[in-house]
ChimeraX commands (.cxc) that place a marker at each C-alpha (Angstrom):
marker #1 position -42.08,9.40,-26.99 radius 0.5
marker #1 position -39.39,11.70,-25.70 radius 0.5
marker #1 position -40.72,14.79,-24.49 radius 0.5
marker #1 position -38.03,18.26,-23.44 radius 0.5
marker #1 position -39.34,19.67,-20.80 radius 0.5
marker #1 position -38.21,22.79,-18.70 radius 0.5
marker #1 position -37.99,22.52,-14.70 radius 0.5
marker #1 position -36.30,22.84,-11.59 radius 0.5
marker #1 position -35.19,20.12,-9.61 radius 0.5
marker #1 position -36.80,19.11,-6.57 radius 0.5
marker #1 position -35.27,16.42,-4.72 radius 0.5
marker #1 position -33.08,13.49,-6.16 radius 0.5
marker #1 position -33.64,9.73,-4.63 radius 0.5
marker #1 position -30.60,7.16,-5.06 radius 0.5
marker #1 position -32.00,4.27,-7.03 radius 0.5
marker #1 position -29.30,1.20,-6.90 radius 0.5
marker #1 position -25.71,2.27,-6.83 radius 0.5
marker #1 position -25.66,4.74,-9.95 radius 0.5
marker #1 position -28.53,5.86,-11.08 radius 0.5
marker #1 position -31.53,9.35,-9.42 radius 0.5
marker #1 position -34.73,9.40,-9.19 radius 0.5
marker #1 position -35.02,12.79,-9.87 radius 0.5
marker #1 position -38.41,15.26,-8.56 radius 0.5
marker #1 position -38.86,18.17,-10.69 radius 0.5
marker #1 position -40.97,20.95,-10.97 radius 0.5
marker #1 position -41.37,21.52,-15.23 radius 0.5
marker #1 position -43.43,24.39,-17.06 radius 0.5
marker #1 position -45.04,22.40,-19.21 radius 0.5
marker #1 position -46.11,19.14,-17.72 radius 0.5
marker #1 position -46.41,20.29,-13.51 radius 0.5
marker #1 position -44.54,18.04,-11.36 radius 0.5
marker #1 position -42.93,14.75,-12.59 radius 0.5
marker #1 position -39.84,12.57,-11.78 radius 0.5
marker #1 position -37.30,11.01,-14.40 radius 0.5
marker #1 position -34.91,7.88,-13.42 radius 0.5
marker #1 position -31.96,9.61,-14.38 radius 0.5
marker #1 position -28.80,6.12,-15.58 radius 0.5
marker #1 position -25.68,7.11,-14.09 radius 0.5
marker #1 position -26.50,9.90,-12.54 radius 0.5
marker #1 position -24.29,9.08,-9.31 radius 0.5
marker #1 position -20.93,9.04,-11.28 radius 0.5
marker #1 position -19.21,12.06,-10.88 radius 0.5
marker #1 position -18.46,12.27,-14.44 radius 0.5
marker #1 position -21.55,11.80,-15.69 radius 0.5
marker #1 position -23.77,13.42,-18.42 radius 0.5
marker #1 position -26.37,13.96,-16.07 radius 0.5
marker #1 position -24.73,14.99,-12.87 radius 0.5
marker #1 position -24.68,18.60,-12.82 radius 0.5
marker #1 position -27.92,19.22,-14.71 radius 0.5
marker #1 position -29.75,16.58,-11.63 radius 0.5
marker #1 position -28.59,19.15,-8.46 radius 0.5
marker #1 position -31.20,20.35,-6.47 radius 0.5
marker #1 position -32.47,24.18,-7.23 radius 0.5
marker #1 position -31.00,23.23,-11.12 radius 0.5
marker #1 position -33.04,25.39,-14.20 radius 0.5
marker #1 position -32.73,23.18,-16.99 radius 0.5
marker #1 position -34.23,21.81,-20.05 radius 0.5
marker #1 position -34.59,17.69,-20.07 radius 0.5
marker #1 position -34.80,15.45,-22.66 radius 0.5
marker #1 position -37.63,12.23,-20.72 radius 0.5
marker #1 position -38.15,9.15,-22.28 radius 0.5
marker #1 position -41.47,7.77,-21.96 radius 0.5
marker #1 position -45.61,8.66,-21.80 radius 0.5
marker #1 position -47.25,8.73,-17.96 radius 0.5
marker #1 position -45.42,7.86,-14.56 radius 0.5
marker #1 position -41.63,7.47,-14.36 radius 0.5
marker #1 position -39.73,8.05,-17.84 radius 0.5
marker #1 position -36.00,7.82,-17.74 radius 0.5
marker #1 position -33.67,10.83,-18.02 radius 0.5
marker #1 position -31.75,11.10,-21.40 radius 0.5
marker #1 position -30.49,14.35,-21.50 radius 0.5
marker #1 position -30.19,17.89,-19.75 radius 0.5
marker #1 position -28.70,21.09,-20.75 radius 0.5
marker #1 position -28.52,23.70,-17.29 radius 0.5
marker #1 position -30.18,26.88,-17.63 radius 0.5
marker #1 position -29.05,28.17,-14.42 radius 0.5
marker #1 position -27.15,25.80,-11.82 radius 0.5
marker #1 position -27.87,28.36,-9.06 radius 0.5
marker #1 position -24.19,28.16,-8.05 radius 0.5
marker #1 position -24.58,31.02,-5.51 radius 0.5
marker #1 position -26.95,29.32,-3.65 radius 0.5
marker #1 position -25.30,26.20,-3.00 radius 0.5
marker #1 position -21.66,27.73,-2.03 radius 0.5
marker #1 position -23.86,29.51,0.81 radius 0.5
marker #1 position -25.69,27.22,4.19 radius 0.5
marker #1 position -28.39,30.01,4.72 radius 0.5
marker #1 position -28.93,30.96,1.18 radius 0.5
marker #1 position -28.95,26.96,1.20 radius 0.5
marker #1 position -31.52,26.45,4.03 radius 0.5
marker #1 position -33.76,28.80,2.55 radius 0.5
marker #1 position -34.08,27.41,-1.07 radius 0.5
marker #1 position -35.09,23.60,0.59 radius 0.5
marker #1 position -37.42,25.38,2.04 radius 0.5
marker #1 position -38.84,26.41,-0.76 radius 0.5
marker #1 position -38.58,23.29,-3.18 radius 0.5
marker #1 position -39.44,21.34,-0.37 radius 0.5
marker #1 position -42.56,23.31,0.52 radius 0.5
marker #1 position -43.56,22.57,-3.45 radius 0.5
marker #1 position -42.93,19.13,-4.12 radius 0.5
marker #1 position -44.82,18.56,-0.86 radius 0.5
marker #1 position -47.95,20.34,-1.22 radius 0.5
marker #1 position -47.69,19.46,-5.30 radius 0.5
marker #1 position -49.45,16.04,-6.49 radius 0.5
marker #1 position -47.56,14.18,-10.06 radius 0.5
marker #1 position -49.15,15.79,-13.15 radius 0.5
marker #1 position -49.86,19.17,-10.45 radius 0.5
marker #1 position -48.38,22.82,-10.98 radius 0.5
marker #1 position -47.69,24.73,-14.29 radius 0.5
marker #1 position -46.82,27.63,-15.64 radius 0.5
marker #1 position -47.84,29.95,-12.97 radius 0.5
marker #1 position -45.99,28.10,-9.61 radius 0.5
marker #1 position -43.17,26.78,-12.21 radius 0.5
marker #1 position -42.20,30.60,-12.23 radius 0.5
marker #1 position -42.84,31.63,-8.70 radius 0.5
marker #1 position -40.59,28.98,-7.37 radius 0.5
marker #1 position -38.35,29.93,-10.62 radius 0.5
marker #1 position -38.64,33.21,-9.66 radius 0.5
marker #1 position -37.69,32.80,-5.86 radius 0.5
marker #1 position -34.32,30.61,-6.20 radius 0.5
marker #1 position -33.16,33.63,-9.06 radius 0.5
marker #1 position -33.56,36.45,-5.80 radius 0.5
marker #1 position -32.25,33.94,-3.67 radius 0.5
marker #1 position -29.25,33.20,-5.90 radius 0.5
marker #1 position -28.34,36.53,-6.94 radius 0.5
marker #1 position -27.90,37.92,-3.12 radius 0.5
marker #1 position -31.42,39.06,-2.04 radius 0.5
marker #1 position -32.79,38.45,2.08 radius 0.5
marker #1 position -33.25,34.87,1.40 radius 0.5
marker #1 position -35.58,35.52,4.90 radius 0.5
marker #1 position -38.29,38.51,3.01 radius 0.5
marker #1 position -38.19,36.21,-0.21 radius 0.5
marker #1 position -39.17,33.20,1.74 radius 0.5
marker #1 position -41.34,34.94,3.42 radius 0.5
marker #1 position -42.91,36.01,0.11 radius 0.5
marker #1 position -43.46,32.91,-1.57 radius 0.5
marker #1 position -45.13,30.94,1.67 radius 0.5
marker #1 position -47.59,33.67,0.67 radius 0.5
marker #1 position -47.95,33.72,-2.96 radius 0.5
marker #1 position -48.65,29.16,-2.36 radius 0.5
marker #1 position -51.51,30.24,0.38 radius 0.5
marker #1 position -53.55,29.99,-2.76 radius 0.5
marker #1 position -51.63,27.17,-4.21 radius 0.5
marker #1 position -52.03,25.05,-0.77 radius 0.5
marker #1 position -55.88,26.24,-0.78 radius 0.5
marker #1 position -56.05,28.26,2.20 radius 0.5
marker #1 position -57.30,32.35,1.58 radius 0.5
marker #1 position -56.65,34.54,4.33 radius 0.5
marker #1 position -58.38,38.02,4.78 radius 0.5
marker #1 position -55.95,40.37,4.45 radius 0.5
marker #1 position -57.58,43.16,3.11 radius 0.5
marker #1 position -59.95,44.33,5.86 radius 0.5
marker #1 position -60.78,43.25,9.46 radius 0.5
marker #1 position -62.05,38.91,9.06 radius 0.5
marker #1 position -64.69,40.09,11.94 radius 0.5
marker #1 position -66.50,43.48,10.56 radius 0.5
marker #1 position -64.81,44.46,7.44 radius 0.5
marker #1 position -63.31,48.04,8.60 radius 0.5
marker #1 position -59.64,48.59,6.53 radius 0.5
marker #1 position -58.72,51.06,8.79 radius 0.5
marker #1 position -57.32,51.06,11.96 radius 0.5
marker #1 position -55.43,48.91,13.73 radius 0.5
marker #1 position -54.78,45.47,13.82 radius 0.5
marker #1 position -53.25,42.18,15.06 radius 0.5
marker #1 position -53.34,38.51,13.34 radius 0.5
marker #1 position -55.93,35.78,14.38 radius 0.5
marker #1 position -55.58,32.30,13.43 radius 0.5
marker #1 position -59.53,31.97,14.79 radius 0.5
marker #1 position -60.86,34.69,12.81 radius 0.5
marker #1 position -58.32,33.49,9.50 radius 0.5
marker #1 position -56.59,36.57,8.53 radius 0.5
marker #1 position -56.88,40.32,10.35 radius 0.5
marker #1 position -58.60,41.62,12.84 radius 0.5
marker #1 position -58.96,45.37,13.29 radius 0.5
marker #1 position -58.36,46.79,17.56 radius 0.5
marker #1 position -62.46,47.60,17.33 radius 0.5
marker #1 position -62.72,43.04,17.36 radius 0.5
marker #1 position -59.91,42.62,19.51 radius 0.5
marker #1 position -61.95,40.85,22.20 radius 0.5
marker #1 position -63.60,38.28,19.16 radius 0.5
marker #1 position -59.99,36.68,19.90 radius 0.5
marker #1 position -58.16,37.02,22.86 radius 0.5
marker #1 position -55.64,34.77,21.10 radius 0.5
marker #1 position -54.47,37.13,18.37 radius 0.5
marker #1 position -50.94,37.87,16.88 radius 0.5
marker #1 position -50.36,41.40,18.11 radius 0.5
marker #1 position -48.25,42.95,14.77 radius 0.5
marker #1 position -46.44,46.17,14.12 radius 0.5
marker #1 position -48.38,48.46,11.02 radius 0.5
marker #1 position -45.20,47.13,9.23 radius 0.5
marker #1 position -45.72,43.75,9.50 radius 0.5
marker #1 position -49.04,44.11,8.64 radius 0.5
marker #1 position -48.10,46.02,5.20 radius 0.5
marker #1 position -45.42,43.45,4.52 radius 0.5
marker #1 position -48.15,40.32,4.70 radius 0.5
marker #1 position -50.72,42.88,2.28 radius 0.5
marker #1 position -47.85,43.66,-0.28 radius 0.5
marker #1 position -46.48,39.62,-0.27 radius 0.5
marker #1 position -50.09,38.01,-0.71 radius 0.5
marker #1 position -51.25,40.87,-3.28 radius 0.5
marker #1 position -48.04,41.72,-5.38 radius 0.5
marker #1 position -46.67,40.46,-8.58 radius 0.5
marker #1 position -43.21,39.28,-7.93 radius 0.5
marker #1 position -41.60,40.11,-11.01 radius 0.5
marker #1 position -41.74,44.00,-8.99 radius 0.5
marker #1 position -39.81,43.37,-6.38 radius 0.5
marker #1 position -37.15,45.24,-5.94 radius 0.5
marker #1 position -34.87,46.17,-2.58 radius 0.5
marker #1 position -36.50,45.45,0.62 radius 0.5
marker #1 position -34.52,46.12,4.09 radius 0.5
marker #1 position -37.15,44.54,6.05 radius 0.5
marker #1 position -35.78,45.62,10.12 radius 0.5
marker #1 position -34.61,42.46,12.62 radius 0.5
marker #1 position -37.74,42.85,14.52 radius 0.5
marker #1 position -40.58,43.28,12.09 radius 0.5
marker #1 position -39.02,39.83,10.12 radius 0.5
marker #1 position -39.39,38.41,13.19 radius 0.5
marker #1 position -43.33,39.10,13.65 radius 0.5
marker #1 position -43.72,37.57,9.80 radius 0.5
marker #1 position -42.46,34.31,10.92 radius 0.5
marker #1 position -44.55,34.10,13.39 radius 0.5
marker #1 position -47.01,35.35,11.62 radius 0.5
marker #1 position -46.34,33.14,8.55 radius 0.5
marker #1 position -45.29,29.78,10.83 radius 0.5
marker #1 position -48.58,29.76,13.11 radius 0.5
marker #1 position -51.12,30.23,10.39 radius 0.5
marker #1 position -49.13,27.09,8.45 radius 0.5
marker #1 position -49.32,24.60,11.73 radius 0.5
marker #1 position -52.59,25.36,11.92 radius 0.5
marker #1 position -54.15,25.40,8.45 radius 0.5
marker #1 position -51.69,23.56,5.98 radius 0.5
marker #1 position -50.56,21.08,8.54 radius 0.5
marker #1 position -47.36,21.16,6.88 radius 0.5
marker #1 position -44.46,19.08,8.78 radius 0.5
marker #1 position -41.58,19.54,6.73 radius 0.5
marker #1 position -37.62,18.74,7.71 radius 0.5
marker #1 position -36.11,21.93,5.78 radius 0.5
marker #1 position -38.11,24.19,8.12 radius 0.5
marker #1 position -36.68,22.42,11.40 radius 0.5
marker #1 position -33.39,23.09,10.58 radius 0.5
marker #1 position -33.74,27.21,9.26 radius 0.5
marker #1 position -35.81,27.28,12.91 radius 0.5
marker #1 position -32.34,25.71,14.52 radius 0.5
marker #1 position -30.44,27.91,12.63 radius 0.5
marker #1 position -32.25,30.53,13.09 radius 0.5
marker #1 position -31.77,30.09,16.95 radius 0.5
marker #1 position -28.24,30.22,16.44 radius 0.5
marker #1 position -27.86,32.56,14.57 radius 0.5
marker #1 position -29.47,34.56,17.31 radius 0.5
marker #1 position -27.28,32.92,19.97 radius 0.5
marker #1 position -24.69,34.36,18.12 radius 0.5
marker #1 position -25.13,37.75,17.93 radius 0.5
marker #1 position -26.70,37.81,21.69 radius 0.5
marker #1 position -23.10,36.98,22.74 radius 0.5
marker #1 position -21.53,38.91,20.10 radius 0.5
marker #1 position -23.60,42.20,22.27 radius 0.5
marker #1 position -22.99,41.02,25.17 radius 0.5
marker #1 position -18.83,40.79,24.29 radius 0.5
marker link #1:1,2 radius 0.2
marker link #1:2,3 radius 0.2
marker link #1:3,4 radius 0.2
marker link #1:4,5 radius 0.2
marker link #1:5,6 radius 0.2
marker link #1:6,7 radius 0.2
marker link #1:7,8 radius 0.2
marker link #1:8,9 radius 0.2
marker link #1:9,10 radius 0.2
marker link #1:10,11 radius 0.2
marker link #1:11,12 radius 0.2
marker link #1:12,13 radius 0.2
marker link #1:13,14 radius 0.2
marker link #1:14,15 radius 0.2
marker link #1:15,16 radius 0.2
marker link #1:16,17 radius 0.2
marker link #1:17,18 radius 0.2
marker link #1:18,19 radius 0.2
marker link #1:19,20 radius 0.2
marker link #1:20,21 radius 0.2
marker link #1:21,22 radius 0.2
marker link #1:22,23 radius 0.2
marker link #1:23,24 radius 0.2
marker link #1:24,25 radius 0.2
marker link #1:25,26 radius 0.2
marker link #1:26,27 radius 0.2
marker link #1:27,28 radius 0.2
marker link #1:28,29 radius 0.2
marker link #1:29,30 radius 0.2
marker link #1:30,31 radius 0.2
marker link #1:31,32 radius 0.2
marker link #1:32,33 radius 0.2
marker link #1:33,34 radius 0.2
marker link #1:34,35 radius 0.2
marker link #1:35,36 radius 0.2
marker link #1:36,37 radius 0.2
marker link #1:37,38 radius 0.2
marker link #1:38,39 radius 0.2
marker link #1:39,40 radius 0.2
marker link #1:40,41 radius 0.2
marker link #1:41,42 radius 0.2
marker link #1:42,43 radius 0.2
marker link #1:43,44 radius 0.2
marker link #1:44,45 radius 0.2
marker link #1:45,46 radius 0.2
marker link #1:46,47 radius 0.2
marker link #1:47,48 radius 0.2
marker link #1:48,49 radius 0.2
marker link #1:49,50 radius 0.2
marker link #1:50,51 radius 0.2
marker link #1:51,52 radius 0.2
marker link #1:52,53 radius 0.2
marker link #1:53,54 radius 0.2
marker link #1:54,55 radius 0.2
marker link #1:55,56 radius 0.2
marker link #1:56,57 radius 0.2
marker link #1:57,58 radius 0.2
marker link #1:58,59 radius 0.2
marker link #1:59,60 radius 0.2
marker link #1:60,61 radius 0.2
marker link #1:61,62 radius 0.2
marker link #1:62,63 radius 0.2
marker link #1:63,64 radius 0.2
marker link #1:64,65 radius 0.2
marker link #1:65,66 radius 0.2
marker link #1:66,67 radius 0.2
marker link #1:67,68 radius 0.2
marker link #1:68,69 radius 0.2
marker link #1:69,70 radius 0.2
marker link #1:70,71 radius 0.2
marker link #1:71,72 radius 0.2
marker link #1:72,73 radius 0.2
marker link #1:73,74 radius 0.2
marker link #1:74,75 radius 0.2
marker link #1:75,76 radius 0.2
marker link #1:76,77 radius 0.2
marker link #1:77,78 radius 0.2
marker link #1:78,79 radius 0.2
marker link #1:79,80 radius 0.2
marker link #1:80,81 radius 0.2
marker link #1:81,82 radius 0.2
marker link #1:82,83 radius 0.2
marker link #1:83,84 radius 0.2
marker link #1:84,85 radius 0.2
marker link #1:85,86 radius 0.2
marker link #1:86,87 radius 0.2
marker link #1:87,88 radius 0.2
marker link #1:88,89 radius 0.2
marker link #1:89,90 radius 0.2
marker link #1:90,91 radius 0.2
marker link #1:91,92 radius 0.2
marker link #1:92,93 radius 0.2
marker link #1:93,94 radius 0.2
marker link #1:94,95 radius 0.2
marker link #1:95,96 radius 0.2
marker link #1:96,97 radius 0.2
marker link #1:97,98 radius 0.2
marker link #1:98,99 radius 0.2
marker link #1:99,100 radius 0.2
marker link #1:100,101 radius 0.2
marker link #1:101,102 radius 0.2
marker link #1:102,103 radius 0.2
marker link #1:103,104 radius 0.2
marker link #1:104,105 radius 0.2
marker link #1:105,106 radius 0.2
marker link #1:106,107 radius 0.2
marker link #1:107,108 radius 0.2
marker link #1:108,109 radius 0.2
marker link #1:109,110 radius 0.2
marker link #1:110,111 radius 0.2
marker link #1:111,112 radius 0.2
marker link #1:112,113 radius 0.2
marker link #1:113,114 radius 0.2
marker link #1:114,115 radius 0.2
marker link #1:115,116 radius 0.2
marker link #1:116,117 radius 0.2
marker link #1:117,118 radius 0.2
marker link #1:118,119 radius 0.2
marker link #1:119,120 radius 0.2
marker link #1:120,121 radius 0.2
marker link #1:121,122 radius 0.2
marker link #1:122,123 radius 0.2
marker link #1:123,124 radius 0.2
marker link #1:124,125 radius 0.2
marker link #1:125,126 radius 0.2
marker link #1:126,127 radius 0.2
marker link #1:127,128 radius 0.2
marker link #1:128,129 radius 0.2
marker link #1:129,130 radius 0.2
marker link #1:130,131 radius 0.2
marker link #1:131,132 radius 0.2
marker link #1:132,133 radius 0.2
marker link #1:133,134 radius 0.2
marker link #1:134,135 radius 0.2
marker link #1:135,136 radius 0.2
marker link #1:136,137 radius 0.2
marker link #1:137,138 radius 0.2
marker link #1:138,139 radius 0.2
marker link #1:139,140 radius 0.2
marker link #1:140,141 radius 0.2
marker link #1:141,142 radius 0.2
marker link #1:142,143 radius 0.2
marker link #1:143,144 radius 0.2
marker link #1:144,145 radius 0.2
marker link #1:145,146 radius 0.2
marker link #1:146,147 radius 0.2
marker link #1:147,148 radius 0.2
marker link #1:148,149 radius 0.2
marker link #1:149,150 radius 0.2
marker link #1:150,151 radius 0.2
marker link #1:151,152 radius 0.2
marker link #1:152,153 radius 0.2
marker link #1:153,154 radius 0.2
marker link #1:154,155 radius 0.2
marker link #1:155,156 radius 0.2
marker link #1:156,157 radius 0.2
marker link #1:157,158 radius 0.2
marker link #1:158,159 radius 0.2
marker link #1:159,160 radius 0.2
marker link #1:160,161 radius 0.2
marker link #1:161,162 radius 0.2
marker link #1:162,163 radius 0.2
marker link #1:163,164 radius 0.2
marker link #1:164,165 radius 0.2
marker link #1:165,166 radius 0.2
marker link #1:166,167 radius 0.2
marker link #1:167,168 radius 0.2
marker link #1:168,169 radius 0.2
marker link #1:169,170 radius 0.2
marker link #1:170,171 radius 0.2
marker link #1:171,172 radius 0.2
marker link #1:172,173 radius 0.2
marker link #1:173,174 radius 0.2
marker link #1:174,175 radius 0.2
marker link #1:175,176 radius 0.2
marker link #1:176,177 radius 0.2
marker link #1:177,178 radius 0.2
marker link #1:178,179 radius 0.2
marker link #1:179,180 radius 0.2
marker link #1:180,181 radius 0.2
marker link #1:181,182 radius 0.2
marker link #1:182,183 radius 0.2
marker link #1:183,184 radius 0.2
marker link #1:184,185 radius 0.2
marker link #1:185,186 radius 0.2
marker link #1:186,187 radius 0.2
marker link #1:187,188 radius 0.2
marker link #1:188,189 radius 0.2
marker link #1:189,190 radius 0.2
marker link #1:190,191 radius 0.2
marker link #1:191,192 radius 0.2
marker link #1:192,193 radius 0.2
marker link #1:193,194 radius 0.2
marker link #1:194,195 radius 0.2
marker link #1:195,196 radius 0.2
marker link #1:196,197 radius 0.2
marker link #1:197,198 radius 0.2
marker link #1:198,199 radius 0.2
marker link #1:199,200 radius 0.2
marker link #1:200,201 radius 0.2
marker link #1:201,202 radius 0.2
marker link #1:202,203 radius 0.2
marker link #1:203,204 radius 0.2
marker link #1:204,205 radius 0.2
marker link #1:205,206 radius 0.2
marker link #1:206,207 radius 0.2
marker link #1:207,208 radius 0.2
marker link #1:208,209 radius 0.2
marker link #1:209,210 radius 0.2
marker link #1:210,211 radius 0.2
marker link #1:211,212 radius 0.2
marker link #1:212,213 radius 0.2
marker link #1:213,214 radius 0.2
marker link #1:214,215 radius 0.2
marker link #1:215,216 radius 0.2
marker link #1:216,217 radius 0.2
marker link #1:217,218 radius 0.2
marker link #1:218,219 radius 0.2
marker link #1:219,220 radius 0.2
marker link #1:220,221 radius 0.2
marker link #1:221,222 radius 0.2
marker link #1:222,223 radius 0.2
marker link #1:223,224 radius 0.2
marker link #1:224,225 radius 0.2
marker link #1:225,226 radius 0.2
marker link #1:226,227 radius 0.2
marker link #1:227,228 radius 0.2
marker link #1:228,229 radius 0.2
marker link #1:229,230 radius 0.2
marker link #1:230,231 radius 0.2
marker link #1:231,232 radius 0.2
marker link #1:232,233 radius 0.2
marker link #1:233,234 radius 0.2
marker link #1:234,235 radius 0.2
marker link #1:235,236 radius 0.2
marker link #1:236,237 radius 0.2
marker link #1:237,238 radius 0.2
marker link #1:238,239 radius 0.2
marker link #1:239,240 radius 0.2
marker link #1:240,241 radius 0.2
marker link #1:241,242 radius 0.2
marker link #1:242,243 radius 0.2
marker link #1:243,244 radius 0.2
marker link #1:244,245 radius 0.2
marker link #1:245,246 radius 0.2
marker link #1:246,247 radius 0.2
marker link #1:247,248 radius 0.2
marker link #1:248,249 radius 0.2
marker link #1:249,250 radius 0.2
marker link #1:250,251 radius 0.2
marker link #1:251,252 radius 0.2
marker link #1:252,253 radius 0.2
marker link #1:253,254 radius 0.2
marker link #1:254,255 radius 0.2
marker link #1:255,256 radius 0.2
marker link #1:256,257 radius 0.2
view
């Protein structure tokens, strides 16, 4: 049976000398894999459409399990991502997290749109760190995590100074700081953005200018939460951290000069 699906390439694995196994997130069938025969050959009609991050239509032969990709049509190659190391690093993190948190057959249109829009925003030049933070906050529900971000996780207050508590699974106000001596202090700007990223509609994303200090706060809070509750250890995450350390060292050297 031939099936046409709209998909995004999450990863590829070599299969023999000339073939690839392509793992896609599809709008219609969720995550699925297909063998793309001859796709490793540079002159193959499947070579371009099976590149990571590619958004396209795919014609797959087969029912359940691993099918065979017969044709592919590129809708968006995400060319600007592949031309830029920083964009590539963030996009790789997005697709790896999607792949690692989604079983075969899982996903569907909402997750597909979240991944597609995130990649499109990065490809179009929006701040990849902020787009990735938004993606991470939106993915919490997908991995079964629901931190309390609308009010204090302890007393329910909505006004006051807030910090982020791993122990209490969300924000805690200044009245409850003693409940978790290891809470992460956050600026009002970081608190506001955490809430915004979690609750707002990604379609409404406009230009966002975030200070470097606030970006560091967001990264710390989101990373700590995922480390504690999701237990994900992603190769792309380690590369991002190494890249961020290199960038910080480079900026420090420029400042010293």
